[in-house]
N, CA, C and O atoms as CSV, one atom per row, in Angstrom:
chain,resi,resn,atom,element,x,y,z
A,1,MET,N,N,0.824,-1.187,0.000
A,1,MET,CA,C,0.000,0.000,0.000
A,1,MET,C,C,0.875,1.261,0.000
A,1,MET,O,O,0.612,2.206,-0.743
A,2,LYS,N,N,1.919,1.262,0.844
A,2,LYS,CA,C,2.816,2.412,0.889
A,2,LYS,C,C,3.532,2.592,-0.441
A,2,LYS,O,O,3.741,3.718,-0.891
A,3,LEU,N,N,3.910,1.475,-1.074
A,3,LEU,CA,C,4.589,1.543,-2.363
A,3,LEU,C,C,3.664,2.136,-3.419
A,3,LEU,O,O,4.096,2.961,-4.225
A,4,LEU,N,N,2.414,1.730,-3.424
A,4,LEU,CA,C,1.442,2.247,-4.381
A,4,LEU,C,C,1.255,3.754,-4.176
A,4,LEU,O,O,1.194,4.510,-5.145
A,5,PHE,N,N,1.164,4.183,-2.922
A,5,PHE,CA,C,1.033,5.610,-2.622
A,5,PHE,C,C,2.270,6.382,-3.103
A,5,PHE,O,O,2.141,7.448,-3.705
A,6,ALA,N,N,3.455,5.849,-2.841
A,6,ALA,CA,C,4.708,6.496,-3.250
A,6,ALA,C,C,4.785,6.608,-4.766
A,6,ALA,O,O,5.174,7.648,-5.297
A,7,LEU,N,N,4.411,5.527,-5.469
A,7,LEU,CA,C,4.425,5.568,-6.937
A,7,LEU,C,C,3.414,6.578,-7.464
A,7,LEU,O,O,3.704,7.301,-8.417
A,8,SER,N,N,2.251,6.635,-6.866
A,8,SER,CA,C,1.218,7.590,-7.266
A,8,SER,C,C,1.701,9.023,-7.048
A,8,SER,O,O,1.507,9.887,-7.903
A,9,LEU,N,N,2.327,9.266,-5.906
A,9,LEU,CA,C,2.866,10.588,-5.606
A,9,LEU,C,C,3.968,10.960,-6.595
A,9,LEU,O,O,4.007,12.089,-7.083
A,10,LEU,N,N,4.852,10.027,-6.890
A,10,LEU,CA,C,5.932,10.269,-7.843
A,10,LEU,C,C,5.378,10.595,-9.223
A,10,LEU,O,O,5.864,11.509,-9.889
A,11,LEU,N,N,4.368,9.855,-9.653
A,11,LEU,CA,C,3.742,10.102,-10.949
A,11,LEU,C,C,3.113,11.497,-10.984
A,11,LEU,O,O,3.252,12.213,-11.976
A,12,THR,N,N,2.431,11.880,-9.923
A,12,THR,CA,C,1.808,13.204,-9.848
A,12,THR,C,C,2.862,14.301,-9.922
A,12,THR,O,O,2.687,15.280,-10.647
A,13,ILE,N,N,3.949,14.146,-9.182
A,13,ILE,CA,C,5.030,15.137,-9.193
A,13,ILE,C,C,5.665,15.210,-10.572
A,13,ILE,O,O,5.930,16.301,-11.075
A,14,THR,N,N,5.911,14.061,-11.186
A,14,THR,CA,C,6.521,14.016,-12.518
A,14,THR,C,C,5.634,14.718,-13.536
A,14,THR,O,O,6.126,15.488,-14.361
A,15,MET,N,N,4.322,14.459,-13.486
A,15,MET,CA,C,3.401,15.099,-14.421
A,15,MET,C,C,3.367,16.603,-14.187
A,15,MET,O,O,3.285,17.371,-15.146
A,16,SER,N,N,3.428,17.032,-12.950
A,16,SER,CA,C,3.432,18.452,-12.622
A,16,SER,C,C,4.690,19.123,-13.165
A,16,SER,O,O,4.627,20.219,-13.724
A,17,ILE,N,N,5.836,18.455,-12.995
A,17,ILE,CA,C,7.093,19.000,-13.511
A,17,ILE,C,C,7.047,19.077,-15.024
A,17,ILE,O,O,7.495,20.072,-15.594
A,18,LYS,N,N,6.525,18.068,-15.690
A,18,LYS,CA,C,6.416,18.080,-17.159
A,18,LYS,C,C,5.540,19.244,-17.613
A,18,LYS,O,O,5.885,19.943,-18.565
A,19,ALA,N,N,4.410,19.457,-16.939
A,19,ALA,CA,C,3.521,20.558,-17.293
A,19,ALA,C,C,4.240,21.889,-17.091
A,19,ALA,O,O,4.126,22.795,-17.915
A,20,GLN,N,N,4.980,21.998,-15.991
A,20,GLN,CA,C,5.720,23.229,-15.719
A,20,GLN,C,C,6.792,23.456,-16.779
A,20,GLN,O,O,6.975,24.582,-17.241
A,21,GLU,N,N,7.497,22.406,-17.168
A,21,GLU,CA,C,8.501,22.537,-18.223
A,21,GLU,C,C,7.862,23.002,-19.510
A,21,GLU,O,O,8.416,23.849,-20.212
A,22,SER,N,N,6.719,22.464,-19.823
A,22,SER,CA,C,6.016,22.837,-21.033
A,22,SER,C,C,5.633,24.315,-20.976
A,22,SER,O,O,5.854,25.044,-21.943
A,23,ASP,N,N,5.067,24.763,-19.869
A,23,ASP,CA,C,4.719,26.171,-19.732
A,23,ASP,C,C,5.974,27.041,-19.768
A,23,ASP,O,O,5.959,28.119,-20.363
A,24,TYR,N,N,7.049,26.590,-19.146
A,24,TYR,CA,C,8.297,27.344,-19.175
A,24,TYR,C,C,8.749,27.561,-20.622
A,24,TYR,O,O,9.106,28.673,-21.010
A,25,THR,N,N,8.730,26.496,-21.406
A,25,THR,CA,C,9.135,26.580,-22.811
A,25,THR,C,C,8.225,27.533,-23.583
A,25,THR,O,O,8.691,28.291,-24.433
A,26,LEU,N,N,6.932,27.493,-23.286
A,26,LEU,CA,C,5.983,28.363,-23.983
A,26,LEU,C,C,6.164,29.833,-23.592
A,26,LEU,O,O,6.058,30.714,-24.446
A,27,VAL,N,N,6.433,30.104,-22.320
A,27,VAL,CA,C,6.702,31.476,-21.893
A,27,VAL,C,C,7.999,31.964,-22.540
A,27,VAL,O,O,8.075,33.090,-23.031
A,28,GLU,N,N,9.004,31.112,-22.534
A,28,GLU,CA,C,10.286,31.455,-23.158
A,28,GLU,C,C,10.087,31.797,-24.637
A,28,GLU,O,O,10.666,32.764,-25.134
A,29,LYS,N,N,9.280,31.016,-25.331
A,29,LYS,CA,C,8.990,31.261,-26.746
A,29,LYS,C,C,8.283,32.603,-26.929
A,29,LYS,O,O,8.576,33.343,-27.869
A,30,THR,N,N,7.351,32.911,-26.024
A,30,THR,CA,C,6.618,34.175,-26.108
A,30,THR,C,C,7.550,35.367,-25.960
A,30,THR,O,O,7.511,36.282,-26.783
A,31,VAL,N,N,8.394,35.375,-24.921
A,31,VAL,CA,C,9.287,36.530,-24.737
A,31,VAL,C,C,10.352,36.572,-25.828
A,31,VAL,O,O,10.869,37.643,-26.146
A,32,GLN,N,N,10.684,35.421,-26.401
A,32,GLN,CA,C,11.646,35.404,-27.502
A,32,GLN,C,C,11.068,36.079,-28.750
A,32,GLN,O,O,11.810,36.691,-29.518
A,33,TYR,N,N,9.739,35.973,-28.961
A,33,TYR,CA,C,9.096,36.721,-30.062
A,33,TYR,C,C,9.364,38.217,-29.894
A,33,TYR,O,O,9.688,38.915,-30.855
A,34,TYR,N,N,9.225,38.687,-28.673
A,34,TYR,CA,C,9.474,40.103,-28.381
A,34,TYR,C,C,10.937,40.463,-28.669
A,34,TYR,O,O,11.218,41.452,-29.346
A,35,LEU,N,N,11.852,39.658,-28.154
A,35,LEU,CA,C,13.276,39.946,-28.348
A,35,LEU,C,C,13.678,39.870,-29.816
A,35,LEU,O,O,14.353,40.767,-30.320
A,36,ASP,N,N,13.272,38.815,-30.498
A,36,ASP,CA,C,13.634,38.647,-31.913
A,36,ASP,C,C,12.994,39.717,-32.793
A,36,ASP,O,O,13.634,40.253,-33.697
A,37,GLY,N,N,11.729,40.020,-32.523
A,37,GLY,CA,C,11.044,41.049,-33.300
A,37,GLY,C,C,11.745,42.393,-33.170
A,37,GLY,O,O,11.928,43.101,-34.161
A,38,GLY,N,N,12.137,42.744,-31.951
A,38,GLY,CA,C,12.844,44.003,-31.739
A,38,GLY,C,C,14.214,44.022,-32.384
A,38,GLY,O,O,14.608,45.019,-32.988
A,39,THR,N,N,14.935,42.933,-32.259
A,39,THR,CA,C,16.274,42.859,-32.847
A,39,THR,C,C,16.216,42.989,-34.367
A,39,THR,O,O,17.064,43.642,-34.976
A,40,ASN,N,N,15.214,42.365,-34.971
A,40,ASN,CA,C,15.117,42.330,-36.438
A,40,ASN,C,C,14.176,43.387,-37.017
A,40,ASN,O,O,13.867,43.353,-38.208
A,41,ASN,N,N,13.715,44.330,-36.181
A,41,ASN,CA,C,12.763,45.351,-36.631
A,41,ASN,C,C,11.556,44.719,-37.312
A,41,ASN,O,O,11.100,45.190,-38.354
A,42,ASP,N,N,11.053,43.664,-36.723
A,42,ASP,CA,C,9.965,42.875,-37.297
A,42,ASP,C,C,8.749,42.945,-36.371
A,42,ASP,O,O,8.615,42.156,-35.436
A,43,TYR,N,N,7.871,43.905,-36.653
A,43,TYR,CA,C,6.698,44.114,-35.810
A,43,TYR,C,C,5.792,42.890,-35.774
A,43,TYR,O,O,5.223,42.586,-34.726
A,44,GLU,N,N,5.642,42.185,-36.881
A,44,GLU,CA,C,4.756,41.014,-36.939
A,44,GLU,C,C,5.214,39.920,-35.971
A,44,GLU,O,O,4.383,39.254,-35.355
A,45,THR,N,N,6.517,39.732,-35.835
A,45,THR,CA,C,7.036,38.760,-34.873
A,45,THR,C,C,6.852,39.287,-33.448
A,45,THR,O,O,6.387,38.559,-32.571
A,46,LEU,N,N,7.213,40.535,-33.219
A,46,LEU,CA,C,7.110,41.117,-31.887
A,46,LEU,C,C,5.679,41.060,-31.357
A,46,LEU,O,O,5.469,40.759,-30.182
A,47,LYS,N,N,4.703,41.344,-32.201
A,47,LYS,CA,C,3.320,41.421,-31.707
A,47,LYS,C,C,2.770,40.063,-31.274
A,47,LYS,O,O,1.769,40.013,-30.559
A,48,LYS,N,N,3.398,38.961,-31.688
A,48,LYS,CA,C,2.973,37.636,-31.227
A,48,LYS,C,C,3.129,37.480,-29.714
A,48,LYS,O,O,2.470,36.639,-29.103
A,49,ALA,N,N,3.998,38.290,-29.114
A,49,ALA,CA,C,4.273,38.188,-27.678
A,49,ALA,C,C,3.196,38.851,-26.826
A,49,ALA,O,O,3.006,38.472,-25.671
A,50,PHE,N,N,2.492,39.831,-27.376
A,50,PHE,CA,C,1.637,40.696,-26.569
A,50,PHE,C,C,0.148,40.412,-26.745
A,50,PHE,O,O,-0.316,40.072,-27.833
A,51,HIS,N,N,-0.582,40.561,-25.648
A,51,HIS,CA,C,-2.041,40.615,-25.717
A,51,HIS,C,C,-2.387,41.977,-26.320
A,51,HIS,O,O,-1.658,42.947,-26.109
A,52,GLU,N,N,-3.472,42.058,-27.054
A,52,GLU,CA,C,-3.824,43.304,-27.738
A,52,GLU,C,C,-4.035,44.487,-26.792
A,52,GLU,O,O,-3.911,45.637,-27.214
A,53,THR,N,N,-4.350,44.230,-25.531
A,53,THR,CA,C,-4.553,45.319,-24.572
A,53,THR,C,C,-3.363,45.499,-23.628
A,53,THR,O,O,-3.476,46.189,-22.615
A,54,ALA,N,N,-2.233,44.889,-23.951
A,54,ALA,CA,C,-1.053,44.978,-23.076
A,54,ALA,C,C,-0.648,46.433,-22.859
A,54,ALA,O,O,-0.664,47.252,-23.778
A,55,ILE,N,N,-0.287,46.724,-21.623
A,55,ILE,CA,C,0.118,48.073,-21.224
A,55,ILE,C,C,1.618,48.092,-20.948
A,55,ILE,O,O,2.171,47.153,-20.376
A,56,MET,N,N,2.261,49.176,-21.366
A,56,MET,CA,C,3.664,49.398,-21.044
A,56,MET,C,C,3.718,50.647,-20.162
A,56,MET,O,O,3.188,51.701,-20.512
A,57,ARG,N,N,4.368,50.497,-19.019
A,57,ARG,CA,C,4.503,51.598,-18.068
A,57,ARG,C,C,5.988,51.888,-17.875
A,57,ARG,O,O,6.810,50.976,-17.783
A,58,TYR,N,N,6.315,53.194,-17.816
A,58,TYR,CA,C,7.720,53.568,-17.668
A,58,TYR,C,C,7.824,55.006,-17.183
A,58,TYR,O,O,6.834,55.736,-17.132
A,59,LEU,N,N,9.033,55.396,-16.830
A,59,LEU,CA,C,9.323,56.778,-16.461
A,59,LEU,C,C,10.156,57.402,-17.564
A,59,LEU,O,O,11.119,56.805,-18.045
A,60,LYS,N,N,9.777,58.616,-17.963
A,60,LYS,CA,C,10.559,59.373,-18.943
A,60,LYS,C,C,10.840,60.730,-18.327
A,60,LYS,O,O,9.917,61.502,-18.067
A,61,ASN,N,N,12.111,61.023,-18.092
A,61,ASN,CA,C,12.506,62.252,-17.407
A,61,ASN,C,C,11.768,62.397,-16.071
A,61,ASN,O,O,11.354,63.491,-15.687
A,62,GLY,N,N,11.616,61.263,-15.375
A,62,GLY,CA,C,10.974,61.260,-14.070
A,62,GLY,C,C,9.456,61.290,-14.109
A,62,GLY,O,O,8.810,61.245,-13.062
A,63,GLU,N,N,8.881,61.365,-15.289
A,63,GLU,CA,C,7.424,61.431,-15.422
A,63,GLU,C,C,6.864,60.067,-15.789
A,63,GLU,O,O,7.374,59.398,-16.687
A,64,TYR,N,N,5.799,59.654,-15.079
A,64,TYR,CA,C,5.150,58.364,-15.306
A,64,TYR,C,C,4.413,58.372,-16.636
A,64,TYR,O,O,3.673,59.309,-16.937
A,65,LYS,N,N,4.615,57.327,-17.430
A,65,LYS,CA,C,3.957,57.167,-18.733
A,65,LYS,C,C,3.281,55.801,-18.768
A,65,LYS,O,O,3.769,54.835,-18.182
A,66,GLU,N,N,2.154,55.741,-19.464
A,66,GLU,CA,C,1.428,54.479,-19.641
A,66,GLU,C,C,0.858,54.481,-21.054
A,66,GLU,O,O,0.121,55.389,-21.437
A,67,VAL,N,N,1.214,53.434,-21.836
A,67,VAL,CA,C,0.768,53.354,-23.227
A,67,VAL,C,C,0.379,51.920,-23.564
A,67,VAL,O,O,0.787,50.978,-22.885
A,68,ASN,N,N,-0.414,51.769,-24.621
A,68,ASN,CA,C,-0.669,50.447,-25.163
A,68,ASN,C,C,0.639,49.981,-25.814
A,68,ASN,O,O,1.183,50.674,-26.674
A,69,ALA,N,N,1.136,48.831,-25.413
A,69,ALA,CA,C,2.446,48.352,-25.881
A,69,ALA,C,C,2.477,48.168,-27.398
A,69,ALA,O,O,3.429,48.598,-28.048
A,70,LEU,N,N,1.456,47.539,-27.966
A,70,LEU,CA,C,1.462,47.283,-29.407
A,70,LEU,C,C,1.397,48.573,-30.213
A,70,LEU,O,O,2.074,48.700,-31.234
A,71,GLU,N,N,0.589,49.531,-29.766
A,71,GLU,CA,C,0.524,50.823,-30.465
A,71,GLU,C,C,1.886,51.517,-30.409
A,71,GLU,O,O,2.335,52.093,-31.400
A,72,PHE,N,N,2.539,51.457,-29.245
A,72,PHE,CA,C,3.855,52.075,-29.076
A,72,PHE,C,C,4.868,51.475,-30.052
A,72,PHE,O,O,5.577,52.205,-30.745
A,73,PHE,N,N,4.931,50.152,-30.100
A,73,PHE,CA,C,5.919,49.506,-30.970
A,73,PHE,C,C,5.571,49.670,-32.451
A,73,PHE,O,O,6.465,49.838,-33.281
A,74,LYS,N,N,4.297,49.622,-32.781
A,74,LYS,CA,C,3.902,49.783,-34.183
A,74,LYS,C,C,4.312,51.161,-34.693
A,74,LYS,O,O,4.791,51.298,-35.819
A,75,LYS,N,N,4.120,52.182,-33.853
A,75,LYS,CA,C,4.461,53.550,-34.242
A,75,LYS,C,C,5.978,53.741,-34.339
A,75,LYS,O,O,6.465,54.434,-35.232
A,76,GLY,N,N,6.718,53.124,-33.417
A,76,GLY,CA,C,8.149,53.375,-33.328
A,76,GLY,C,C,9.044,52.441,-34.123
A,76,GLY,O,O,10.208,52.761,-34.361
A,77,MET,N,N,8.525,51.296,-34.536
A,77,MET,CA,C,9.365,50.294,-35.206
A,77,MET,C,C,9.307,50.473,-36.718
A,77,MET,O,O,8.240,50.430,-37.330
A,78,LYS,N,N,10.465,50.671,-37.290
A,78,LYS,CA,C,10.566,50.839,-38.743
A,78,LYS,C,C,11.419,49.715,-39.319
A,78,LYS,O,O,12.453,49.364,-38.750
A,79,PRO,N,N,10.988,49.147,-40.450
A,79,PRO,CA,C,11.815,48.105,-41.081
A,79,PRO,C,C,13.211,48.653,-41.380
A,79,PRO,O,O,13.372,49.814,-41.757
A,80,GLY,N,N,14.190,47.812,-41.206
A,80,GLY,CA,C,15.557,48.245,-41.454
A,80,GLY,C,C,16.530,47.163,-41.060
A,80,GLY,O,O,16.133,46.029,-40.792
A,81,PRO,N,N,17.818,47.508,-41.024
A,81,PRO,CA,C,18.823,46.505,-40.670
A,81,PRO,C,C,18.647,46.022,-39.235
A,81,PRO,O,O,18.027,46.686,-38.404
A,82,LYS,N,N,19.202,44.868,-38.975
A,82,LYS,CA,C,19.159,44.258,-37.651
A,82,LYS,C,C,19.777,45.204,-36.618
A,82,LYS,O,O,20.787,45.853,-36.890
A,83,GLN,N,N,19.168,45.275,-35.443
A,83,GLN,CA,C,19.670,46.119,-34.354
A,83,GLN,C,C,20.998,45.573,-33.821
A,83,GLN,O,O,21.203,44.361,-33.760
A,84,ASN,N,N,21.884,46.476,-33.442
A,84,ASN,CA,C,23.163,46.114,-32.830
A,84,ASN,C,C,22.927,45.970,-31.326
A,84,ASN,O,O,23.134,46.910,-30.558
A,85,ARG,N,N,22.488,44.767,-30.921
A,85,ARG,CA,C,22.177,44.540,-29.514
A,85,ARG,C,C,22.306,43.066,-29.173
A,85,ARG,O,O,22.255,42.195,-30.042
A,86,LYS,N,N,22.476,42.814,-27.876
A,86,LYS,CA,C,22.503,41.447,-27.354
A,86,LYS,C,C,21.310,41.305,-26.428
A,86,LYS,O,O,20.992,42.222,-25.670
A,87,THR,N,N,20.641,40.144,-26.488
A,87,THR,CA,C,19.478,39.928,-25.630
A,87,THR,C,C,19.697,38.714,-24.740
A,87,THR,O,O,20.420,37.777,-25.079
A,88,LYS,N,N,19.035,38.772,-23.575
A,88,LYS,CA,C,19.174,37.679,-22.620
A,88,LYS,C,C,17.907,37.587,-21.778
A,88,LYS,O,O,17.349,38.601,-21.358
A,89,ILE,N,N,17.467,36.361,-21.539
A,89,ILE,CA,C,16.385,36.121,-20.590
A,89,ILE,C,C,17.052,35.799,-19.262
A,89,ILE,O,O,17.681,34.751,-19.114
A,90,ASP,N,N,16.912,36.707,-18.290
A,90,ASP,CA,C,17.531,36.492,-16.978
A,90,ASP,C,C,16.798,35.419,-16.190
A,90,ASP,O,O,17.424,34.527,-15.617
A,91,TYR,N,N,15.473,35.505,-16.159
A,91,TYR,CA,C,14.707,34.484,-15.452
A,91,TYR,C,C,13.267,34.475,-15.927
A,91,TYR,O,O,12.771,35.440,-16.509
A,92,ILE,N,N,12.618,33.365,-15.661
A,92,ILE,CA,C,11.188,33.195,-15.887
A,92,ILE,C,C,10.622,32.537,-14.634
A,92,ILE,O,O,11.144,31.524,-14.168
A,93,ASN,N,N,9.553,33.114,-14.089
A,93,ASN,CA,C,8.837,32.536,-12.948
A,93,ASN,C,C,7.417,32.236,-13.387
A,93,ASN,O,O,6.776,33.062,-14.036
A,94,ILE,N,N,6.922,31.057,-13.034
A,94,ILE,CA,C,5.566,30.658,-13.406
A,94,ILE,C,C,4.853,30.109,-12.176
A,94,ILE,O,O,5.393,29.282,-11.441
A,95,THR,N,N,3.631,30.586,-11.967
A,95,THR,CA,C,2.743,30.027,-10.949
A,95,THR,C,C,1.368,29.917,-11.584
A,95,THR,O,O,0.699,30.920,-11.830
A,96,GLY,N,N,0.955,28.680,-11.845
A,96,GLY,CA,C,-0.344,28.474,-12.468
A,96,GLY,C,C,-0.434,29.136,-13.824
A,96,GLY,O,O,0.352,28.839,-14.723
A,97,HIS,N,N,-1.402,30.042,-13.972
A,97,HIS,CA,C,-1.598,30.713,-15.262
A,97,HIS,C,C,-0.939,32.101,-15.313
A,97,HIS,O,O,-1.183,32.872,-16.241
A,98,ALA,N,N,-0.106,32.411,-14.315
A,98,ALA,CA,C,0.583,33.698,-14.268
A,98,ALA,C,C,2.090,33.479,-14.326
A,98,ALA,O,O,2.609,32.502,-13.787
A,99,ALA,N,N,2.788,34.409,-14.991
A,99,ALA,CA,C,4.242,34.299,-15.112
A,99,ALA,C,C,4.848,35.692,-15.196
A,99,ALA,O,O,4.174,36.663,-15.539
A,100,ASN,N,N,6.139,35.767,-14.875
A,100,ASN,CA,C,6.880,36.992,-15.153
A,100,ASN,C,C,8.271,36.614,-15.633
A,100,ASN,O,O,8.780,35.528,-15.357
A,101,ALA,N,N,8.864,37.548,-16.357
A,101,ALA,CA,C,10.195,37.312,-16.920
A,101,ALA,C,C,10.993,38.601,-16.836
A,101,ALA,O,O,10.452,39.693,-17.008
A,102,LYS,N,N,12.288,38.463,-16.569
A,102,LYS,CA,C,13.206,39.600,-16.590
A,102,LYS,C,C,14.117,39.421,-17.795
A,102,LYS,O,O,14.739,38.373,-17.971
A,103,LEU,N,N,14.187,40.456,-18.620
A,103,LEU,CA,C,14.979,40.414,-19.844
A,103,LEU,C,C,16.007,41.534,-19.823
A,103,LEU,O,O,15.791,42.585,-19.218
A,104,GLU,N,N,17.127,41.294,-20.492
A,104,GLU,CA,C,18.134,42.339,-20.675
A,104,GLU,C,C,18.383,42.507,-22.157
A,104,GLU,O,O,18.577,41.533,-22.885
A,105,ILE,N,N,18.375,43.765,-22.598
A,105,ILE,CA,C,18.629,44.094,-24.000
A,105,ILE,C,C,19.767,45.108,-23.998
A,105,ILE,O,O,19.577,46.280,-23.673
A,106,GLU,N,N,20.943,44.635,-24.365
A,106,GLU,CA,C,22.153,45.452,-24.265
A,106,GLU,C,C,22.525,46.059,-25.617
A,106,GLU,O,O,22.764,45.350,-26.595
A,107,TYR,N,N,22.565,47.386,-25.640
A,107,TYR,CA,C,23.041,48.163,-26.784
A,107,TYR,C,C,24.453,48.638,-26.453
A,107,TYR,O,O,24.898,48.465,-25.318
A,108,PRO,N,N,25.169,49.230,-27.404
A,108,PRO,CA,C,26.532,49.670,-27.106
A,108,PRO,C,C,26.642,50.664,-25.942
A,108,PRO,O,O,27.628,50.628,-25.205
A,109,THR,N,N,25.655,51.548,-25.761
A,109,THR,CA,C,25.782,52.584,-24.725
A,109,THR,C,C,24.803,52.444,-23.567
A,109,THR,O,O,24.948,53.142,-22.564
A,110,PHE,N,N,23.821,51.573,-23.673
A,110,PHE,CA,C,22.846,51.406,-22.596
A,110,PHE,C,C,22.240,50.005,-22.652
A,110,PHE,O,O,22.388,49.279,-23.636
A,111,THR,N,N,21.558,49.652,-21.572
A,111,THR,CA,C,20.877,48.361,-21.482
A,111,THR,C,C,19.463,48.593,-20.962
A,111,THR,O,O,19.257,49.279,-19.960
A,112,PHE,N,N,18.491,48.005,-21.664
A,112,PHE,CA,C,17.130,47.998,-21.149
A,112,PHE,C,C,16.970,46.777,-20.264
A,112,PHE,O,O,17.347,45.669,-20.647
A,113,ILE,N,N,16.414,46.980,-19.084
A,113,ILE,CA,C,16.026,45.894,-18.192
A,113,ILE,C,C,14.504,45.864,-18.245
A,113,ILE,O,O,13.848,46.785,-17.757
A,114,ASP,N,N,13.945,44.823,-18.828
A,114,ASP,CA,C,12.494,44.694,-19.001
A,114,ASP,C,C,11.932,43.660,-18.035
A,114,ASP,O,O,12.513,42.592,-17.838
A,115,TYR,N,N,10.804,43.989,-17.442
A,115,TYR,CA,C,10.052,43.060,-16.608
A,115,TYR,C,C,8.709,42.842,-17.291
A,115,TYR,O,O,7.909,43.769,-17.423
A,116,MET,N,N,8.473,41.612,-17.720
A,116,MET,CA,C,7.264,41.266,-18.450
A,116,MET,C,C,6.355,40.438,-17.552
A,116,MET,O,O,6.807,39.492,-16.906
A,117,ASN,N,N,5.079,40.792,-17.513
A,117,ASN,CA,C,4.070,39.989,-16.824
A,117,ASN,C,C,3.216,39.315,-17.884
A,117,ASN,O,O,2.738,39.956,-18.819
A,118,LEU,N,N,3.033,38.008,-17.723
A,118,LEU,CA,C,2.295,37.218,-18.711
A,118,LEU,C,C,1.156,36.461,-18.046
A,118,LEU,O,O,1.225,36.106,-16.869
A,119,LEU,N,N,0.115,36.226,-18.820
A,119,LEU,CA,C,-0.987,35.371,-18.407
A,119,LEU,C,C,-1.222,34.330,-19.493
A,119,LEU,O,O,-1.019,34.589,-20.679
A,120,LYS,N,N,-1.654,33.149,-19.062
A,120,LYS,CA,C,-2.011,32.090,-20.007
A,120,LYS,C,C,-3.497,32.269,-20.319
A,120,LYS,O,O,-4.357,31.889,-19.524
A,121,ILE,N,N,-3.787,32.848,-21.478
A,121,ILE,CA,C,-5.138,33.203,-21.884
A,121,ILE,C,C,-5.568,32.256,-22.998
A,121,ILE,O,O,-4.933,32.191,-24.050
A,122,ASN,N,N,-6.640,31.531,-22.758
A,122,ASN,CA,C,-7.127,30.549,-23.742
A,122,ASN,C,C,-6.009,29.607,-24.189
A,122,ASN,O,O,-5.914,29.263,-25.367
A,123,GLY,N,N,-5.163,29.192,-23.241
A,123,GLY,CA,C,-4.095,28.241,-23.516
A,123,GLY,C,C,-2.848,28.838,-24.139
A,123,GLY,O,O,-1.927,28.106,-24.501
A,124,GLU,N,N,-2.804,30.162,-24.270
A,124,GLU,CA,C,-1.674,30.815,-24.931
A,124,GLU,C,C,-1.070,31.876,-24.001
A,124,GLU,O,O,-1.795,32.704,-23.450
A,125,TRP,N,N,0.252,31.849,-23.828
A,125,TRP,CA,C,0.926,32.827,-22.982
A,125,TRP,C,C,1.067,34.139,-23.737
A,125,TRP,O,O,1.531,34.170,-24.876
A,126,LYS,N,N,0.657,35.229,-23.079
A,126,LYS,CA,C,0.748,36.563,-23.676
A,126,LYS,C,C,1.260,37.553,-22.635
A,126,LYS,O,O,0.908,37.468,-21.459
A,127,VAL,N,N,2.092,38.491,-23.076
A,127,VAL,CA,C,2.522,39.586,-22.213
A,127,VAL,C,C,1.325,40.517,-22.050
A,127,VAL,O,O,0.740,40.970,-23.034
A,128,VAL,N,N,0.966,40.800,-20.794
A,128,VAL,CA,C,-0.152,41.703,-20.524
A,128,VAL,C,C,0.325,43.043,-19.963
A,128,VAL,O,O,-0.408,44.032,-19.989
A,129,SER,N,N,1.560,43.068,-19.456
A,129,SER,CA,C,2.126,44.343,-19.018
A,129,SER,C,C,3.649,44.253,-19.012
A,129,SER,O,O,4.249,43.189,-18.859
A,130,LYS,N,N,4.237,45.440,-19.189
A,130,LYS,CA,C,5.690,45.536,-19.236
A,130,LYS,C,C,6.099,46.822,-18.530
A,130,LYS,O,O,5.491,47.875,-18.726
A,131,ILE,N,N,7.147,46.721,-17.699
A,131,ILE,CA,C,7.819,47.906,-17.181
A,131,ILE,C,C,9.291,47.750,-17.524
A,131,ILE,O,O,9.769,46.637,-17.742
A,132,PHE,N,N,10.006,48.862,-17.571
A,132,PHE,CA,C,11.426,48.752,-17.918
A,132,PHE,C,C,12.232,49.874,-17.288
A,132,PHE,O,O,11.700,50.885,-16.831
A,133,TYR,N,N,13.525,49.653,-17.286
A,133,TYR,CA,C,14.489,50.635,-16.810
A,133,TYR,C,C,15.599,50.723,-17.846
A,133,TYR,O,O,16.063,49.699,-18.348
A,134,LYS,N,N,16.024,51.927,-18.165
A,134,LYS,CA,C,17.140,52.140,-19.108
A,134,LYS,C,C,18.389,52.471,-18.291
A,134,LYS,O,O,18.490,53.532,-17.675
A,135,LYS,N,N,19.329,51.538,-18.307
A,135,LYS,CA,C,20.573,51.672,-17.533
A,135,LYS,C,C,21.695,52.070,-18.487
A,135,LYS,O,O,21.988,51.353,-19.444
A,136,MET,N,N,22.306,53.189,-18.229
A,136,MET,CA,C,23.437,53.621,-19.050
A,136,MET,C,C,24.632,52.723,-18.742
A,136,MET,O,O,24.906,52.426,-17.580
A,137,ASN,N,N,25.333,52.297,-19.771
A,137,ASN,CA,C,26.523,51.457,-19.588
A,137,ASN,C,C,27.670,52.336,-19.084
A,137,ASN,O,O,27.774,53.513,-19.430
A,138,GLU,N,N,28.515,51.739,-18.270
A,138,GLU,CA,C,29.619,52.481,-17.649
A,138,GLU,C,C,30.474,53.198,-18.676
A,138,GLU,O,O,30.842,54.353,-18.462
A,139,ALA,N,N,30.801,52.554,-19.779
A,139,ALA,CA,C,31.650,53.177,-20.807
A,139,ALA,C,C,30.975,54.428,-21.394
A,139,ALA,O,O,31.655,55.392,-21.745
A,140,ALA,N,N,29.650,54.412,-21.499
A,140,ALA,CA,C,28.919,55.535,-22.062
A,140,ALA,C,C,28.860,56.714,-21.105
A,140,ALA,O,O,28.734,57.860,-21.537
A,141,GLU,N,N,28.951,56.440,-19.805
A,141,GLU,CA,C,28.851,57.504,-18.799
A,141,GLU,C,C,30.146,58.315,-18.678
A,141,GLU,O,O,30.140,59.415,-18.126
A,142,LYS,N,N,31.248,57.777,-19.190
A,142,LYS,CA,C,32.547,58.459,-19.054
A,142,LYS,C,C,32.788,59.438,-20.166
A,142,LYS,O,O,33.830,60.092,-20.198
């Protein structure tokens, strides 16, 4: 009886880990759409990451700003050569149908630190909000 319980518990844990791995991969794929779209100036790829009502919040010259993320990127993104930047996913956290990710986008003189909040909506992970910080690189400050 104890063996059956232990095997049942192990199976439940294994299935939970598999589901979590699957969601992790899907969240990673979602934020990668954002990173790749931005790097390649490809709005169609970038927009796959966002829910249509996603909000981007940030400070500009100390003033709080709030915009629709897709409208912001559509207006600002122009087709052209690949961006000179390096991207990295620092971490992804998932709890149930909610997730967040920290991303770094390094340009020659500054780095964007992005915090993305995602929800699993109708089985699909989408960024629903984003905040960011623009950190000047040490070499650029001198």
